[in-house]
N, C-alpha and C positions, 0 to 999 in steps of 0.2 A: 504494500500500500504506500503510495507516495506521501511525503510529508505535506502538511497543510499549514498555511499561515493563519494562526488563530489570534485575531486582534483582541478578543475578549480576555485571553489569558494574560495579556500585558496591559489591559484596560486602555487600549489605544483608541483615541477619538479622532477618526479620520476627517471630521469636519475641520479640525484645527490645521490640517495639512493645507487646506485650500485658502486659508487666510493670507492675503497678500499675493495670491496667484491669479489675479483677474485675467491676465493675458492668456495663461494656459487654459483656464476654464472657458473663456470665450471662444478661443480657436477650436477647442474640442467640441463645444456646442455647435459651432458652425460646420465642423466636419461631419458631425452626426446628422445635422439637418440636410447636408448635401448628400449623404449616403443612404439615409432612410427612405423607404417607400413612402409615398404621400398618404397612404391609408392602409389599414389592415384590420384583421380580427383580433389576433393575439400576439403580443410581443413578450419576450423573456429577456430581462436584464440580468445576466449572470455576474455575480459579484457587484451588484449595483449599489451596495452599501446604503448610505443615508438618502439615496434618491436624488443625487446631484443632477442627473440628466433626465429625470422623470418629467419635468415640465415640457420637454420637447416631444418625447414619444407618446405620452398620454393624450396629447392633442390629436394624434394621428391614428391611434388604435383603440378599438372598442374595449379591450381588456389588456392590462399590463401587469406583469409579475416581476418582482425583484426576488432573486434567489441570492442569499448570502450566508456565510458561515457565522457571522457575528450577529448575535441577538441585540447587542447594543446598537449597532448600525441600523438594524431593521426597526427597532423602536423609534430611532430618530427619523427614519423614512416615513413611518406612520404619522409622527407628529408633524413633519413638514407637509405631508399630503393634506392633512387637516387644515393647516395654515394656508395652503395654496388652493384649497377647495377642489382638490383632485379626488374624485370618487370612484375611478375605475382602476385603482392600483391595489394589488394584493402583495403581501410579503410572505416569503417562505424561507425557513431556516433549513439549510442543507449543504451538502458537499457537491461541488461542481463535477467531481469525477463520477458520482453516482446520484444523479438528480432524480427527485421523487416525482417524475412526470412520465406519462405514457409516451410511446413512440409517436412521432409526427404531431406533436402538440401545438407547435407555434409556427406561425408563418414568417416571423422574423425573430432572430436571436442576436443579441448584442453582448459583447464582452469587452469592456473598456478598462484599462489599467488593472488588469487581473493576470494577464499572461505572464508577467514577470514573477508571479508567485507560483507558477506551475512547474513542477519538477518533471512531470511526464506529459509533454504536450500531445503526443500521439493518443494516449488514453483519453485526455480531455477532449480533443477534437473529435474523436470517435463518438463521445457522448454528446457533443454539440450537434453532430450530424444526426444522431438518433432522435433527438427531440425536435429537430427542424422538419417541417412538412415538406414533401416533394414540391418543388417550385418555390420554396421559401428561401429567405435570405439569412446569411450570417454576416455580421459586421464585427470583425475581430481586430483589436489593437495589440501591438507588441512593442516591447522596449528593444530598440535597435542597437546591436553590438557594433555595427560599422558606421555609426554616425560620424559627422564631419570631424569633431574633436578627437574621437577615437582614431580616426584615420591619420590625423596629423601626429598624434602621439606615436602611432606605429611607425610612421615614416622617420620620425626623429630617433626612434630606437633601431632603425634599419630593419624593421620586421616587415618585409614586403609580401609575406604570405598571409597577412592578417585579413585582408579583404576577402580572400578566397576561402579562408578557414571557417566552416559552418558550425564548428563546435560552440555551444552556448557558453557564456561567461557567467560564473556564479559569483555574486557579490555578497560580502558578509554583513552581519549586523553591527551596529554601533550604539553606544549610549545616546548619541545625538539623534539617531534615526532607528529606533527599534523596529520600525516597520520593515526593515530589510532582513527579517528573519529568514525568509526564502526570497531571493531576488535574482532573477536570471535576465540577462540580455541575450537576445536571439539574433541569428542571421536571417534576414527576410527570405532568402532563398530556401533556407531549411524549413521555415514555417509554411511557405508556399508549397513545397514538396509534400509536406504532411497533409495539408488541406486537400490537395489534389489526390493523394494516395487514399484518403478516406472518402473520396467521392465528390467533393465540392469542386465547382468550376469558378475560377477567379474572374470577377467582372471588372473590378477596379482596385487600384492601390493608391494610397494617399500618404504623403509625409506631413506630419502635424507637429505643432509646437516647435517650429524650426529655429526660433531665436533663442539659443542657449547662452544668454548673456548673464554676467554676474548680477545678483540682486541690487548691488549698489548702483549699477548703470541702468538697469531696467526700471528701477523706481523713479529715476529722474526723467524718463522718456514718457511722453503722453501715450495713453493707451491707444488712441487713434493711430499714432505713428507706428506703434508696435504691430497693430493689426494690419495696417497697410503694407508695412515691410514684409510681414509674414506672407501676405497674399501674393506679393510680387515674386518672392523666392520659392514659393511652394512648387511650381511646375518643375524647376530644375532639381530641387531637393527630392521630389517624388521620383523623377526619372533616374536619379543616381543613388537613391536610398541614403540621403545625407542627414535627414532629420532624426531626432532621438526617439520618435514615436512613429511607427508605420502601421497604417490601418488597411485592412483588406475587406472588400465586399465580395462575398461569394454566394453562389446559388446552389441549392441541392436539386439535381435534375428531376424533372417531373416523372420520368419513367422508372424512378426507384420505388 
């Protein structure tokens, strides 16, 4: 059984992580708006935590479900849904490797900022495929091991095999960031191969949160400038896999 990041065991409040991260939050919201179907019956947000992205998808789907391992986060999601007057959202506590849903339950499944906690991506993606309806969509985000800064570091170290090496990088925990209990950066090519091997067809790829600037610099730049700059560099960053976060939109074939 793969290890699981248990936020409740360290009393980790994920809402605090997003304080001061307006740029990252907004570009991820825009990415999801871009990749989501305009409407649907049922959507599953795997590892959706406190419902950060719920206001976007609950407007497009009749029923929405957040699955998360953290009961603390799910309680926060319920509270936020009440405050936002969201009435079509359900929360379920569970393990992403063994989800408590029937086969072909959701016409769209999203998993954002969760893949870096996944020790066994093939087992996880197989499960995502199982719960997705034929003809349904998967939107999957992953932490990218070959982002621009990592490439620069590898060149400075004269490690010219880094870009081709598809082995994931495991990062360790720290007192400053206990959230890194299980934290992997993956190669986009490796995740794409697993998605396709498990039966998904890739429709689109997108590089997101491309401006990896020091907080001291980012805090002095207007949010509108950050968003415009991100928009301008996204096409080239997507083509070359340069951003820290790579999103895939895939479809489960209807003949399955």
